[in-house]
Residue frames as qw, qx, qy, qz and C-alpha x, y, z in Angstrom:
[[0.780, 0.153, 0.330, -0.509, -12.74, 25.33, -85.23],
 [0.464, -0.102, 0.838, 0.269, -12.64, 22.01, -86.94],
 [0.427, 0.317, -0.398, -0.748, -13.60, 21.85, -90.61],
 [0.670, 0.044, 0.667, -0.325, -16.28, 19.17, -90.67],
 [0.764, 0.570, -0.038, -0.301, -16.18, 18.89, -94.47],
 [0.109, 0.644, -0.751, -0.099, -12.65, 17.44, -94.50],
 [0.899, 0.060, -0.376, -0.218, -12.61, 13.77, -95.51],
 [0.787, -0.539, 0.302, -0.003, -11.16, 11.19, -93.17],
 [0.085, -0.651, 0.702, 0.275, -7.56, 10.03, -93.79],
 [0.881, 0.303, -0.245, -0.269, -7.20, 7.32, -96.45],
 [0.812, -0.388, 0.420, 0.120, -5.31, 4.11, -95.74],
 [0.216, -0.414, 0.732, 0.496, -2.53, 2.64, -97.84],
 [0.574, 0.306, -0.408, -0.640, -3.62, 1.64, -101.30],
 [0.336, 0.105, -0.935, -0.042, -3.06, -2.01, -100.46],
 [0.130, 0.218, 0.781, -0.571, -5.53, -1.77, -97.57],
 [0.498, 0.365, 0.032, -0.786, -8.13, -0.21, -99.85],
 [0.590, 0.296, -0.630, -0.409, -7.70, -3.19, -102.19],
 [0.075, -0.236, 0.920, -0.304, -7.56, -5.69, -99.35],
 [0.506, -0.251, -0.740, -0.365, -10.03, -8.58, -99.46],
 [0.461, -0.397, 0.346, -0.714, -12.53, -8.65, -96.59],
 [0.406, -0.078, -0.909, 0.061, -13.34, -11.62, -94.42],
 [0.462, -0.345, 0.142, -0.805, -16.59, -11.60, -92.44],
 [0.332, -0.106, -0.928, 0.129, -16.90, -14.59, -90.09],
 [0.502, -0.660, -0.381, -0.409, -20.04, -14.76, -87.98],
 [0.242, 0.318, -0.579, 0.711, -19.12, -13.24, -84.62],
 [0.362, -0.081, 0.534, -0.760, -22.32, -13.94, -82.74],
 [0.793, 0.123, 0.123, -0.584, -25.43, -16.13, -82.46],
 [0.484, 0.350, -0.793, -0.124, -23.50, -19.36, -82.74],
 [0.580, -0.222, 0.604, -0.500, -25.68, -21.23, -80.25],
 [0.927, 0.207, -0.003, -0.312, -26.18, -24.93, -80.91],
 [0.872, -0.119, 0.368, 0.301, -23.97, -27.77, -82.21],
 [0.086, 0.861, -0.281, -0.414, -21.08, -25.89, -83.85],
 [0.775, 0.101, 0.537, 0.318, -20.34, -27.79, -87.02],
 [0.412, 0.895, 0.165, 0.036, -19.45, -24.64, -88.96],
 [0.105, 0.926, -0.355, 0.078, -15.82, -23.67, -88.07],
 [0.817, 0.268, -0.478, 0.180, -13.97, -26.98, -87.62],
 [0.211, -0.634, 0.535, -0.517, -13.30, -26.30, -83.93],
 [0.163, -0.039, -0.942, 0.291, -13.11, -28.98, -81.29],
 [0.435, -0.411, -0.428, -0.677, -16.86, -29.50, -80.79],
 [0.708, -0.445, -0.545, 0.049, -16.68, -30.78, -77.22],
 [0.465, -0.881, 0.083, 0.005, -14.08, -29.37, -74.79],
 [0.314, 0.691, -0.604, 0.244, -10.38, -28.94, -74.16],
 [0.619, -0.010, -0.725, 0.303, -8.53, -31.26, -71.81],
 [0.554, -0.778, -0.287, -0.068, -9.65, -31.01, -68.18],
 [0.700, -0.275, -0.094, 0.652, -5.97, -30.37, -67.36],
 [0.245, 0.426, 0.178, 0.852, -6.21, -27.09, -69.25],
 [0.398, -0.748, -0.269, -0.458, -8.97, -25.91, -66.92],
 [0.770, -0.527, -0.192, 0.305, -6.88, -26.92, -63.95],
 [0.567, 0.037, 0.042, 0.822, -3.95, -24.88, -65.28],
 [0.031, -0.612, -0.266, -0.744, -6.28, -21.94, -65.88],
 [0.577, -0.745, -0.297, -0.158, -7.52, -22.13, -62.27],
 [0.750, -0.366, -0.117, 0.539, -3.95, -21.78, -61.04],
 [0.343, 0.485, 0.112, 0.796, -3.45, -18.41, -62.78],
 [0.317, -0.588, -0.470, 0.577, -3.24, -15.77, -60.04],
 [0.148, 0.953, 0.255, -0.076, -4.30, -12.15, -60.29],
 [0.300, -0.788, 0.340, 0.417, -0.69, -11.07, -60.06],
 [0.600, 0.004, 0.660, 0.452, 0.19, -13.21, -63.08],
 [0.389, 0.731, 0.507, 0.239, -1.95, -10.96, -65.27],
 [0.106, -0.958, 0.028, 0.264, 0.03, -7.84, -64.34],
 [0.425, -0.514, 0.563, 0.488, 3.14, -9.07, -66.15],
 [0.531, 0.554, -0.409, -0.494, 3.88, -9.15, -69.84],
 [0.983, 0.028, 0.134, -0.123, 3.68, -12.75, -71.14],
 [0.163, -0.650, 0.717, 0.193, 6.95, -14.71, -71.28],
 [0.878, 0.325, -0.079, -0.342, 6.88, -17.18, -74.18],
 [0.288, 0.623, -0.727, -0.023, 10.41, -18.58, -74.30],
 [0.312, -0.240, 0.877, -0.278, 9.95, -21.42, -71.77],
 [0.727, 0.315, 0.469, -0.389, 6.72, -22.59, -73.37],
 [0.622, 0.661, -0.326, -0.262, 8.27, -22.48, -76.83],
 [0.056, 0.508, -0.856, 0.078, 11.02, -24.72, -75.51],
 [0.533, 0.023, 0.768, -0.355, 8.43, -27.17, -74.15],
 [0.735, 0.537, 0.142, -0.389, 6.62, -27.15, -77.46],
 [0.413, 0.669, -0.597, -0.158, 9.84, -27.74, -79.40],
 [0.179, -0.314, 0.916, -0.173, 10.69, -30.70, -77.18],
 [0.661, 0.254, 0.561, -0.428, 7.15, -32.07, -77.69],
 [0.718, 0.643, -0.022, -0.265, 7.65, -31.88, -81.47],
 [0.874, -0.092, 0.274, 0.391, 11.22, -33.19, -81.42],
 [0.474, 0.745, 0.070, 0.463, 12.62, -29.90, -82.78],
 [0.479, -0.040, -0.276, 0.833, 15.25, -27.41, -81.61],
 [0.068, -0.750, -0.475, 0.455, 13.78, -24.42, -79.77],
 [0.146, -0.434, 0.253, 0.852, 15.46, -22.05, -82.21],
 [0.056, -0.065, -0.720, -0.688, 13.15, -23.18, -85.03],
 [0.191, -0.574, -0.794, -0.060, 9.81, -22.95, -83.17],
 [0.024, -0.063, 0.157, -0.985, 7.75, -19.80, -82.56],
 [0.075, 0.552, 0.786, -0.267, 4.34, -19.47, -80.94],
 [0.025, -0.191, -0.320, -0.928, 1.82, -17.19, -82.64],
 [0.386, 0.213, 0.446, -0.779, -1.58, -15.68, -81.88],
 [0.773, 0.417, 0.409, -0.247, -3.33, -18.39, -83.87],
 [0.642, 0.115, 0.529, 0.543, -2.24, -19.43, -87.33],
 [0.285, 0.899, 0.295, 0.153, -3.78, -16.21, -88.67],
 [0.227, -0.923, 0.246, 0.190, -0.97, -14.25, -87.08],
 [0.663, -0.258, 0.579, 0.399, 1.54, -16.76, -88.45],
 [0.544, 0.556, 0.504, 0.375, 0.27, -16.09, -92.01],
 [0.041, 0.993, 0.106, 0.039, 0.31, -12.35, -91.41],
 [0.467, -0.736, 0.383, 0.305, 3.91, -12.46, -90.16],
 [0.671, 0.031, 0.591, 0.446, 5.03, -14.47, -93.17],
 [0.399, 0.776, 0.386, 0.299, 3.46, -12.03, -95.58],
 [0.147, -0.985, 0.066, 0.055, 5.01, -9.05, -93.79],
 [0.572, -0.588, 0.472, 0.324, 8.43, -10.68, -93.69],
 [0.506, -0.135, 0.712, 0.468, 8.71, -12.09, -97.18],
 [0.410, 0.627, 0.616, 0.245, 6.15, -10.63, -99.59],
 [0.207, -0.472, 0.071, 0.854, 7.53, -7.44, -101.14],
 [0.429, 0.642, -0.009, -0.635, 6.37, -5.20, -103.99],
 [0.610, 0.514, -0.441, -0.412, 5.72, -7.14, -107.23],
 [0.028, 0.250, -0.964, 0.081, 6.47, -10.45, -105.54],
 [0.654, -0.102, -0.462, -0.590, 3.94, -13.24, -105.71],
 [0.498, -0.139, 0.754, -0.405, 2.05, -15.45, -103.32],
 [0.414, 0.098, -0.771, -0.473, 1.15, -18.59, -105.21],
 [0.449, -0.032, 0.614, -0.648, -2.12, -20.02, -103.96],
 [0.159, -0.164, -0.914, -0.336, -4.05, -23.16, -104.95],
 [0.411, 0.039, 0.295, -0.862, -7.78, -22.46, -104.63],
 [0.429, -0.779, -0.060, -0.453, -10.22, -23.04, -103.09],
 [0.614, -0.006, -0.589, 0.526, -8.38, -22.90, -99.77],
 [0.367, -0.630, -0.469, 0.498, -8.28, -21.04, -96.44],
 [0.208, 0.902, 0.293, 0.240, -9.37, -17.45, -97.07],
 [0.373, -0.898, 0.065, 0.225, -6.85, -15.73, -94.78],
 [0.680, -0.090, 0.359, 0.633, -3.86, -16.50, -97.01],
 [0.311, 0.554, 0.420, 0.648, -5.22, -14.18, -99.66],
 [0.241, -0.926, -0.277, -0.088, -6.52, -11.66, -97.14],
 [0.551, -0.714, 0.143, 0.408, -3.13, -11.09, -95.53],
 [0.584, 0.057, 0.441, 0.679, -1.27, -11.17, -98.85],
 [0.188, 0.751, 0.443, 0.451, -3.63, -8.51, -100.22],
 [0.340, -0.931, -0.100, 0.093, -2.60, -6.22, -97.35],
 [0.612, -0.415, 0.323, 0.591, 1.02, -6.39, -98.51],
 [0.232, 0.711, -0.288, -0.598, 2.66, -4.87, -101.57],
 [0.189, -0.169, 0.903, 0.346, 2.83, -8.21, -103.28],
 [0.630, 0.145, -0.235, -0.726, 0.23, -9.91, -105.38],
 [0.637, -0.048, 0.733, -0.234, -1.64, -13.21, -105.35],
 [0.446, 0.281, -0.666, -0.528, -1.61, -15.66, -108.28],
 [0.715, -0.070, 0.538, -0.441, -4.22, -18.37, -107.92],
 [0.245, 0.218, -0.878, -0.348, -4.22, -21.84, -109.39],
 [0.742, -0.103, 0.076, -0.659, -7.57, -23.60, -109.53],
 [0.422, -0.148, 0.889, -0.103, -8.04, -27.16, -108.42],
 [0.205, -0.058, -0.816, -0.538, -9.67, -29.59, -110.80],
 [0.596, -0.332, -0.287, -0.673, -13.39, -30.41, -110.56],
 [0.812, -0.286, -0.508, 0.043, -12.62, -33.22, -108.09],
 [0.350, -0.900, 0.158, -0.207, -10.72, -30.71, -105.91],
 [0.899, -0.144, -0.004, 0.413, -7.51, -32.74, -106.05],
 [0.318, -0.773, 0.164, 0.523, -4.41, -30.61, -105.46],
 [0.645, 0.764, 0.013, -0.024, -3.28, -29.04, -108.79],
 [0.734, -0.460, 0.279, 0.416, 0.28, -30.29, -108.50],
 [0.616, 0.228, 0.400, 0.639, 1.48, -29.83, -112.08],
 [0.117, 0.859, 0.292, 0.405, -0.23, -26.47, -112.42],
 [0.470, -0.872, 0.058, 0.123, 1.45, -25.19, -109.27],
 [0.705, -0.273, 0.360, 0.546, 4.87, -26.38, -110.50],
 [0.473, 0.495, 0.431, 0.588, 4.26, -24.73, -113.85],
 [0.072, -0.936, -0.236, -0.250, 3.23, -21.44, -112.18],
 [0.625, -0.637, 0.041, 0.449, 6.43, -21.06, -110.13],
 [0.522, 0.742, 0.037, 0.418, 8.50, -18.20, -111.48],
 [0.501, 0.206, -0.351, 0.764, 11.40, -15.98, -110.32],
 [0.213, -0.451, 0.105, -0.861, 8.89, -13.58, -108.68],
 [0.765, -0.415, -0.441, -0.220, 7.27, -16.33, -106.64],
 [0.074, 0.541, -0.564, 0.620, 8.14, -15.61, -103.02],
 [0.375, -0.117, 0.718, -0.575, 5.53, -17.44, -100.95],
 [0.520, -0.062, -0.726, -0.446, 3.54, -20.63, -101.65],
 [0.438, -0.211, 0.566, -0.666, 0.79, -21.56, -99.21],
 [0.552, -0.008, -0.779, -0.297, -0.43, -25.11, -98.95],
 [0.606, -0.315, 0.413, -0.603, -3.01, -26.34, -96.45],
 [0.586, 0.186, -0.776, -0.141, -2.57, -30.08, -95.86],
 [0.269, 0.517, 0.784, 0.215, -5.33, -31.24, -95.38],
 [0.039, 0.196, 0.235, 0.951, -6.95, -28.39, -97.30],
 [0.128, 0.572, 0.660, -0.471, -9.98, -26.44, -96.18],
 [0.663, -0.082, 0.363, -0.650, -12.73, -26.46, -97.31],
 [0.730, 0.296, -0.478, -0.389, -12.16, -29.52, -99.48],
 [0.847, -0.370, 0.357, -0.137, -10.36, -32.00, -97.20],
 [0.848, 0.485, -0.175, 0.128, -7.88, -32.85, -99.98],
 [0.634, -0.665, 0.311, 0.241, -4.27, -33.76, -99.15],
 [0.497, 0.733, -0.462, -0.039, -0.83, -33.85, -100.67],
 [0.954, -0.117, -0.151, 0.230, 1.77, -36.58, -100.35],
 [0.544, -0.689, 0.205, 0.433, 5.18, -35.97, -98.86],
 [0.599, 0.089, 0.502, 0.618, 6.65, -36.45, -102.34],
 [0.214, 0.794, 0.423, 0.380, 4.44, -33.73, -103.79],
 [0.308, -0.944, -0.035, 0.114, 5.46, -31.26, -101.11],
 [0.630, -0.434, 0.371, 0.525, 9.15, -32.04, -101.61],
 [0.525, 0.409, 0.503, 0.551, 8.75, -31.50, -105.35],
 [0.038, 0.932, 0.257, 0.253, 7.35, -28.01, -104.78],
 [0.503, -0.813, 0.134, 0.259, 9.97, -27.11, -102.17],
 [0.647, -0.207, 0.454, 0.576, 12.76, -28.17, -104.54],
 [0.413, 0.604, 0.479, 0.485, 11.21, -26.38, -107.56],
 [0.029, -0.898, -0.130, -0.420, 11.07, -23.09, -105.65],
 [0.693, -0.204, -0.359, 0.591, 14.29, -22.73, -103.57],
 [0.177, 0.243, -0.039, 0.953, 13.92, -18.93, -103.78],
 [0.465, -0.450, -0.221, -0.729, 10.47, -18.99, -102.16],
 [0.298, -0.168, 0.754, -0.561, 9.01, -19.80, -98.74],
 [0.522, -0.166, -0.732, -0.404, 6.79, -22.87, -98.93],
 [0.390, -0.229, 0.541, -0.710, 4.27, -22.81, -96.07],
 [0.458, -0.174, -0.847, -0.207, 2.66, -26.15, -95.23],
 [0.421, -0.323, 0.281, -0.799, -0.28, -25.42, -92.96],
 [0.396, -0.054, -0.916, 0.014, -0.96, -28.55, -90.91],
 [0.410, -0.270, 0.267, -0.829, -3.95, -27.20, -88.96],
 [0.879, -0.076, 0.014, -0.471, -5.75, -30.55, -89.37],
 [0.295, 0.496, -0.815, 0.049, -2.71, -32.75, -88.94],
 [0.343, -0.199, 0.813, -0.427, -4.13, -34.80, -86.07],
 [0.756, 0.301, 0.375, -0.445, -7.05, -36.03, -88.18],
 [0.693, 0.632, -0.310, -0.156, -4.70, -36.90, -91.08],
 [0.891, -0.375, 0.221, 0.126, -1.60, -38.22, -89.37],
 [0.770, 0.279, 0.144, 0.555, 1.01, -37.24, -92.00],
 [0.177, -0.956, 0.005, 0.234, 3.48, -34.39, -91.55],
 [0.705, 0.509, -0.126, 0.478, 6.62, -32.80, -92.93],
 [0.325, -0.923, 0.129, -0.164, 7.57, -31.03, -89.68],
 [0.844, -0.360, 0.250, 0.310, 10.53, -33.40, -89.32],
 [0.677, 0.404, 0.231, 0.570, 12.04, -31.73, -92.41],
 [0.072, -0.987, -0.043, -0.136, 12.12, -28.27, -90.85],
 [0.403, -0.785, 0.424, 0.205, 15.76, -27.10, -90.75],
 [0.647, -0.063, 0.659, 0.379, 16.76, -29.69, -93.34],
 [0.363, 0.574, 0.518, 0.520, 14.98, -27.77, -96.10],
 [0.268, -0.164, -0.191, 0.930, 15.86, -24.07, -95.77],
 [0.231, -0.097, -0.241, -0.938, 12.68, -22.75, -97.42],
 [0.459, -0.389, -0.771, -0.208, 10.13, -25.04, -95.72],
 [0.193, -0.215, 0.440, -0.851, 7.88, -23.52, -93.07],
 [0.363, -0.345, -0.857, -0.125, 5.24, -25.54, -91.15],
 [0.337, -0.329, 0.192, -0.861, 2.27, -24.11, -89.30],
 [0.334, -0.314, -0.885, 0.078, 0.17, -25.82, -86.63],
 [0.351, -0.489, -0.010, -0.799, -2.79, -24.67, -84.61],
 [0.082, -0.064, -0.883, 0.459, -4.17, -25.51, -81.17],
 [0.446, 0.095, 0.103, -0.884, -7.67, -24.39, -82.15],
 [0.696, 0.083, -0.523, -0.485, -8.79, -27.67, -83.68],
 [0.732, -0.108, -0.670, 0.050, -7.98, -31.00, -82.02],
 [0.363, -0.005, -0.608, 0.706, -6.71, -29.38, -78.79],
 [0.236, -0.753, -0.605, -0.108, -9.86, -27.25, -78.36],
 [0.398, -0.512, -0.205, 0.733, -8.05, -23.96, -77.54],
 [0.304, 0.597, 0.425, 0.609, -9.57, -21.72, -80.22],
 [0.243, -0.924, -0.258, -0.143, -10.58, -19.16, -77.60],
 [0.599, -0.669, 0.132, 0.419, -6.99, -18.80, -76.39],
 [0.493, 0.857, -0.138, -0.048, -5.65, -18.04, -79.91],
 [0.500, -0.589, 0.598, 0.214, -2.58, -20.24, -80.07],
 [0.871, 0.490, -0.027, -0.002, -0.69, -21.31, -83.17],
 [0.576, -0.587, 0.421, 0.382, 2.90, -21.93, -84.14],
 [0.633, 0.724, -0.261, -0.088, 5.45, -21.75, -86.90],
 [0.778, -0.370, 0.398, 0.316, 8.44, -24.01, -87.42],
 [0.586, 0.804, -0.082, 0.067, 11.14, -22.83, -89.82],
 [0.792, 0.155, -0.180, 0.563, 14.88, -23.10, -90.39],
 [0.459, -0.593, -0.251, 0.612, 16.83, -20.81, -88.06],
 [0.247, -0.053, 0.239, 0.938, 17.79, -18.19, -90.70],
 [0.203, -0.490, -0.578, -0.620, 14.13, -17.83, -91.69],
 [0.485, -0.659, -0.560, 0.129, 13.00, -17.79, -88.08],
 [0.390, -0.288, -0.157, 0.860, 15.30, -14.84, -87.26],
 [0.056, -0.177, -0.318, -0.930, 13.35, -12.67, -89.74],
 [0.434, -0.534, -0.637, -0.349, 10.02, -13.89, -88.45],
 [0.524, -0.530, -0.473, 0.469, 10.95, -13.07, -84.85],
 [0.223, -0.074, 0.028, 0.972, 11.93, -9.56, -86.00],
 [0.245, -0.308, -0.440, -0.807, 8.41, -8.98, -87.39],
 [0.509, -0.514, -0.678, -0.133, 6.22, -10.58, -84.74],
 [0.334, -0.738, 0.178, -0.559, 5.13, -8.70, -81.64],
 [0.249, 0.276, -0.844, 0.386, 7.01, -10.11, -78.59],
 [0.249, 0.053, 0.698, -0.669, 3.75, -10.09, -76.59],
 [0.523, 0.046, -0.396, -0.754, 1.22, -11.31, -79.11],
 [0.609, -0.178, -0.771, -0.059, 0.70, -14.65, -77.33],
 [0.419, -0.670, 0.097, -0.605, -1.23, -13.95, -74.15],
 [0.124, -0.440, 0.776, -0.436, -0.38, -15.16, -70.64],
 [0.770, -0.021, 0.417, -0.483, -3.45, -17.37, -70.34],
 [0.871, 0.418, -0.210, -0.151, -2.59, -19.27, -73.49],
 [0.367, 0.572, -0.678, 0.280, 0.99, -19.72, -72.31],
 [0.397, -0.335, 0.678, -0.519, -0.23, -21.02, -68.94],
 [0.831, 0.112, 0.340, -0.426, -2.55, -23.57, -70.53],
 [0.674, 0.546, -0.443, -0.228, -0.57, -24.92, -73.50],
 [0.094, 0.428, -0.881, 0.177, 1.81, -27.15, -71.49],
 [0.527, 0.021, 0.703, -0.477, -1.18, -28.85, -69.85],
 [0.780, 0.456, 0.036, -0.426, -2.77, -29.49, -73.22],
 [0.489, 0.581, -0.646, -0.080, 0.45, -30.94, -74.63],
 [0.140, -0.336, 0.873, -0.325, 0.88, -33.23, -71.60],
 [0.643, 0.140, 0.579, -0.481, -2.59, -34.75, -71.87],
 [0.188, 0.300, -0.765, -0.539, -1.91, -36.94, -74.87],
 [0.119, 0.232, 0.960, -0.104, -4.48, -39.47, -73.70],
 [0.307, 0.637, 0.439, -0.555, -7.29, -36.93, -73.96],
 [0.261, 0.595, -0.381, -0.658, -6.12, -35.72, -77.38],
 [0.052, 0.152, -0.938, -0.306, -5.90, -39.26, -78.71],
 [0.223, 0.414, 0.840, -0.271, -9.41, -40.05, -77.46],
 [0.336, 0.675, 0.198, -0.626, -10.95, -37.00, -79.09],
 [0.236, 0.514, -0.596, -0.569, -9.21, -37.55, -82.44],
 [0.042, 0.001, 0.993, 0.113, -10.10, -41.23, -82.44],
 [0.276, 0.514, 0.712, -0.390, -13.75, -40.49, -81.72],
 [0.325, 0.677, -0.086, -0.654, -13.93, -37.86, -84.47],
 [0.153, 0.377, -0.791, -0.457, -12.38, -40.20, -87.00],
 [0.128, 0.227, 0.964, -0.055, -14.91, -42.90, -86.13],
 [0.304, 0.649, 0.440, -0.540, -17.72, -40.36, -86.38],
 [0.194, 0.560, -0.436, -0.677, -16.36, -39.34, -89.78],
 [0.004, 0.034, -0.956, -0.290, -16.86, -42.86, -91.08],
 [0.156, 0.496, 0.805, -0.284, -20.48, -42.87, -89.82],
 [0.233, 0.690, 0.111, -0.676, -21.26, -39.47, -91.35],
 [0.165, 0.410, -0.653, -0.615, -19.87, -40.38, -94.76],
 [0.047, 0.171, 0.979, 0.100, -21.91, -43.60, -94.68],
 [0.203, 0.630, 0.584, -0.470, -25.04, -41.58, -93.88],
 [0.227, 0.630, -0.218, -0.710, -24.32, -39.22, -96.79],
 [0.053, 0.164, -0.885, -0.433, -23.93, -42.21, -99.09],
 [0.123, 0.396, 0.898, -0.145, -27.30, -43.57, -97.96],
 [0.196, 0.729, 0.346, -0.557, -28.94, -40.18, -98.62],
 [0.629, 0.553, 0.391, 0.381, -27.34, -39.80, -101.99],
 [0.062, -0.986, 0.063, 0.145, -25.52, -36.59, -101.00],
 [0.773, 0.460, -0.149, 0.412, -22.32, -36.14, -102.97],
 [0.429, -0.878, 0.187, 0.105, -19.18, -35.19, -101.06],
 [0.534, 0.682, -0.475, 0.156, -15.44, -35.07, -101.54],
 [0.841, -0.138, -0.427, 0.302, -12.97, -37.42, -99.85],
 [0.202, -0.871, 0.194, -0.403, -11.67, -35.93, -96.63],
 [0.720, 0.000, -0.532, 0.446, -8.77, -36.49, -94.23],
 [0.032, 0.315, -0.325, 0.891, -9.83, -33.74, -91.86],
 [0.036, 0.327, 0.795, -0.509, -12.48, -33.16, -89.17],
 [0.428, 0.510, 0.152, -0.731, -14.98, -31.92, -91.77],
 [0.456, 0.228, 0.776, 0.373, -16.55, -32.94, -95.04],
 [0.200, 0.338, -0.184, -0.901, -17.51, -30.76, -98.01],
 [0.425, 0.381, 0.819, -0.062, -20.91, -31.73, -99.39],
 [0.032, -0.043, -0.497, -0.866, -22.61, -30.84, -102.67],
 [0.250, 0.452, 0.685, -0.514, -26.14, -29.70, -101.71],
 [0.263, 0.441, 0.641, 0.571, -26.77, -27.77, -104.91],
 [0.014, -0.502, -0.225, -0.835, -29.13, -24.87, -105.47],
 [0.571, -0.692, -0.303, -0.322, -30.88, -25.31, -102.15],
 [0.604, 0.107, -0.500, 0.611, -27.69, -24.84, -100.11],
 [0.086, -0.338, 0.267, -0.898, -28.97, -21.74, -98.30],
 [0.740, -0.324, -0.169, -0.564, -32.25, -23.46, -97.40],
 [0.847, -0.059, -0.502, 0.165, -30.28, -26.44, -96.11],
 [0.358, 0.199, -0.477, 0.778, -28.04, -24.33, -93.85],
 [0.368, -0.329, 0.128, -0.860, -31.11, -22.54, -92.48],
 [0.840, -0.234, -0.328, -0.362, -32.99, -25.80, -91.88],
 [0.731, 0.015, -0.544, 0.412, -30.03, -27.26, -90.01],
 [0.094, 0.266, -0.379, 0.882, -29.76, -24.12, -87.89],
 [0.611, -0.340, -0.098, -0.708, -33.44, -24.38, -87.04],
 [0.919, -0.212, -0.325, -0.063, -32.59, -27.82, -85.61],
 [0.569, -0.790, 0.226, 0.042, -29.70, -26.46, -83.55],
 [0.812, -0.089, 0.348, 0.460, -26.91, -27.56, -85.90],
 [0.138, 0.885, -0.177, -0.408, -24.62, -24.94, -87.49],
 [0.792, 0.167, 0.407, 0.424, -23.00, -25.73, -90.87],
 [0.168, -0.622, 0.227, 0.730, -20.94, -23.53, -93.24],
 [0.658, 0.700, 0.273, -0.048, -22.12, -22.46, -96.66],
 [0.503, -0.422, 0.420, 0.626, -19.00, -22.42, -98.89],
 [0.584, 0.646, 0.471, 0.143, -20.69, -21.37, -102.12],
 [0.121, 0.980, -0.098, -0.126, -18.67, -18.15, -102.30],
 [0.519, -0.514, 0.587, 0.348, -15.40, -20.11, -102.55],
 [0.338, 0.522, -0.557, -0.550, -13.95, -20.63, -106.05],
 [0.425, 0.142, -0.846, -0.289, -15.60, -23.64, -107.69],
 [0.051, -0.103, -0.897, 0.427, -17.76, -24.39, -104.64],
 [0.462, -0.098, -0.150, -0.869, -21.22, -23.23, -105.78],
 [0.810, -0.213, -0.315, -0.447, -23.84, -25.20, -103.88],
 [0.654, 0.080, -0.676, 0.329, -21.33, -26.66, -101.38],
 [0.541, -0.729, 0.096, -0.407, -21.82, -26.84, -97.65],
 [0.430, 0.354, -0.744, 0.369, -19.06, -27.86, -95.23],
 [0.776, -0.533, -0.152, -0.301, -19.95, -29.92, -92.17],
 [0.022, -0.603, 0.712, -0.359, -17.55, -30.19, -89.25],
 [0.773, -0.145, -0.614, -0.065, -17.24, -33.66, -87.71],
 [0.379, -0.629, 0.428, -0.527, -17.62, -33.80, -83.93],
 [0.272, -0.253, 0.898, -0.237, -17.86, -36.78, -81.59],
 [0.137, -0.159, -0.932, -0.296, -19.87, -39.87, -82.36],
 [0.010, -0.553, -0.731, 0.400, -22.62, -38.87, -79.96],
 [0.126, 0.580, 0.024, -0.804, -22.86, -35.36, -81.47],
 [0.183, 0.258, -0.650, -0.691, -22.84, -36.60, -85.03],
 [0.011, 0.327, 0.944, 0.030, -25.63, -39.12, -84.36],
 [0.120, 0.705, 0.464, -0.523, -27.82, -36.11, -83.55],
 [0.096, 0.566, -0.303, -0.761, -26.49, -34.17, -86.50],
 [0.003, 0.010, -0.884, -0.467, -27.33, -37.01, -88.91],
 [0.098, 0.588, 0.780, -0.192, -30.94, -36.94, -87.68],
 [0.091, 0.752, 0.108, -0.644, -31.01, -33.19, -88.37],
 [0.036, -0.345, 0.662, 0.664, -29.46, -33.88, -91.78],
 [0.090, 0.312, 0.922, 0.213, -32.25, -36.30, -92.72],
 [0.070, 0.736, 0.591, -0.324, -34.97, -33.94, -91.53],
 [0.001, -0.679, 0.130, 0.722, -33.45, -30.86, -93.16],
 [0.042, -0.148, 0.761, 0.630, -33.11, -32.51, -96.59],
 [0.049, 0.486, 0.868, 0.092, -36.70, -33.68, -96.36],
 [0.014, 0.747, 0.380, -0.546, -37.93, -30.22, -95.32],
 [0.077, 0.633, -0.284, -0.716, -36.32, -28.47, -98.28],
 [0.837, 0.447, 0.251, -0.192, -37.51, -31.17, -100.70],
 [0.072, -0.693, 0.631, 0.341, -33.93, -31.79, -101.71],
 [0.939, 0.310, 0.127, -0.078, -33.30, -34.04, -104.70],
 [0.605, -0.427, 0.473, 0.477, -29.94, -35.51, -105.48],
 [0.282, 0.674, -0.372, -0.572, -28.33, -34.43, -108.71],
 [0.142, 0.310, -0.869, -0.358, -28.42, -36.61, -111.76]]
């Protein structure tokens, strides 16, 4: 007989200490301005590619090599330095597993994307955080000063989420050169809305790694596709860690079509950037403070009524993201920028919601 009083097995100590991340996994009906996804649709060519997937195609393990070669060609890189991942989340996880050992440090400017710290906390390494200034500008000198012999991984989102702040190419190079013993990850998830990149330096700088996602501008969040680009010696270790079948067959079937439809991508990005101008103008008129942004979102300072604001927007069919739990972000709400037509409706909801909660601007 089984002894029912025996406790269940305990996980590794690192897992017990691991930070938790609880995204909303249901009830996201309405205009989704909460997770920085493409708010409209993927390219019609992606749906055409999906319709050509036959039942027999799903019986085989996914074959990624040919699609990685196409992606490398699209980016102007050698195939040996490009690897597809199951979203950028897997890319971060693989980097932590490959390079973050006991007593080694992930150096992290905060606030930033939560999953860097989540995956680092599941390793035997530790996380050292460096806080941004009150204006959320990247803490360049503080990061440089924090680099030490134990620093093994530095994660930089450019543009950063949730703040929208960016680094210059010179700043990134300064960090890469100051930490030749560490991997420097530059996460370019919002590259298309910013336009500046260091992916051309992959292979030229042995410790530079660049991540991209196809969940944002390309509108493929549901297919879970991301990528890493790294110098060949680094990439060999990453390929050893990653599961060979983590990128599914449907994603592999659809990605080439998404890459080929540059016209659709350009249209969507252009429309979002124009909508961004209109939204920031509306915030100025309402007296809502916000931080400069080069991404498809804006971080606003709503203040003590931030929860009421998010609820009022939801009541009007518009989802926004309360970021008050992030370091230094008390009272902040992040609003994704969609198309101009969508954001015209969102601005109406914004006016009505602020009026409903009797919001008063600070100062």
